[in-house]
C-alpha positions in Angstrom: -7.8 123.8 -3.0 -6.8 121.8 -6.1 -7.0 118.5 -4.2 -10.5 119.4 -2.9 -11.7 120.1 -6.5 -10.2 116.9 -7.8 -11.8 114.9 -5.0 -15.1 116.5 -5.7 -14.9 115.8 -9.4 -13.9 112.2 -8.7 -16.8 111.8 -6.3 -19.3 113.1 -8.9 -17.9 110.8 -11.5 -18.2 107.8 -9.2 -21.8 108.7 -8.3 -22.6 109.1 -12.0 -21.4 105.5 -12.6 -23.6 104.1 -9.9 -26.7 104.3 -12.1 -29.1 105.6 -9.5 -30.0 109.0 -8.1 -29.0 110.0 -4.7 -32.4 111.6 -3.8 -34.9 109.8 -6.0 -34.7 106.8 -8.4 -37.5 105.5 -10.6 -36.0 102.8 -12.9 -37.5 100.1 -15.1 -35.3 97.2 -16.3 -36.3 94.3 -18.7 -35.7 90.8 -17.5 -35.8 87.4 -19.0 -38.4 84.8 -18.0 -38.5 81.4 -19.5 -42.1 80.6 -20.2 -44.3 78.7 -22.6 -44.6 80.1 -26.1 -47.7 80.2 -28.3 -46.4 77.1 -30.1 -46.2 75.2 -26.8 -49.8 75.7 -26.0 -52.9 75.8 -28.1 -53.7 79.6 -28.0 -57.3 80.7 -28.4 -58.4 84.1 -29.4 -60.3 84.3 -26.1 -57.1 83.8 -24.0 -57.0 86.6 -21.4 -54.1 89.0 -21.2 -52.9 89.4 -17.6 -50.4 91.4 -15.7 -49.2 91.1 -12.1 -46.5 92.4 -9.9 -44.7 91.2 -6.8 -42.8 93.6 -4.7 -40.5 94.0 -1.7 -39.6 97.2 0.2 -36.8 98.2 2.5 -36.7 101.0 5.0 -33.7 102.7 6.7 -31.3 100.0 5.5 -32.5 98.0 8.5 -35.6 96.1 7.6 -36.9 94.6 4.3 -40.1 92.7 3.6 -42.0 91.3 0.7 -41.5 88.8 -2.1 -40.5 90.1 -5.6 -39.9 86.6 -7.1 -41.0 85.4 -10.5 -43.0 82.6 -8.8 -45.0 85.1 -6.7 -45.8 87.3 -9.7 -46.7 84.3 -11.9 -49.0 83.0 -9.2 -50.7 86.3 -8.9 -51.1 86.5 -12.7 -52.7 83.1 -12.8 -55.1 84.0 -10.0 -54.9 80.6 -8.3 -56.1 78.7 -11.4 -54.0 75.5 -11.1 -55.0 74.2 -14.5 -54.0 77.4 -16.4 -50.7 78.0 -18.2 -49.0 81.4 -18.5 -47.4 81.9 -21.9 -45.9 84.6 -24.0 -44.5 86.2 -20.8 -42.6 89.5 -20.6 -40.9 90.3 -17.3 -39.6 93.7 -16.1 -38.3 95.1 -12.9 -39.5 98.4 -11.6 -37.4 100.1 -8.8 -38.2 103.2 -6.8 -35.8 104.7 -4.2 -36.0 107.8 -2.1 -33.5 109.8 -0.1 -30.2 107.9 -0.7 -32.1 104.5 -0.6 -33.5 105.0 2.9 -36.8 103.8 1.4 -36.8 101.6 -1.7 -39.4 99.4 -3.5 -38.5 96.8 -6.1 -41.2 95.0 -8.1 -41.1 92.2 -10.6 -43.8 92.9 -13.2 -45.1 90.0 -15.4 -47.4 90.4 -18.4 -48.6 87.5 -20.5 -51.5 85.4 -21.6 -53.4 82.6 -19.9 -54.2 79.4 -21.7 -56.6 76.9 -20.3 -56.7 73.3 -21.3 
């Protein structure tokens, strides 16, 4: 009986250190993204603030699809404008997981401003 209690307590402690829930997880994590700063571009008061996310999903630990890269999120934020520069960027990661990770979705979220030459 004592051994079972000890093992149960140890299991709960280990699960607690994993940082994610067993049934549901909804986590946001800041990330670093090297981008232009306002001093690198000539900011204008009319510069548009943009936000974009790029995600990937996985299902049943068997298949995963999507592109959660910084490049994909930055491309979406710029909206295909090749001459524009994204500056003053803030990058975050948003993760959602259900039922022991059987389904999970991880997104890179970029917010920043767009400068045009």
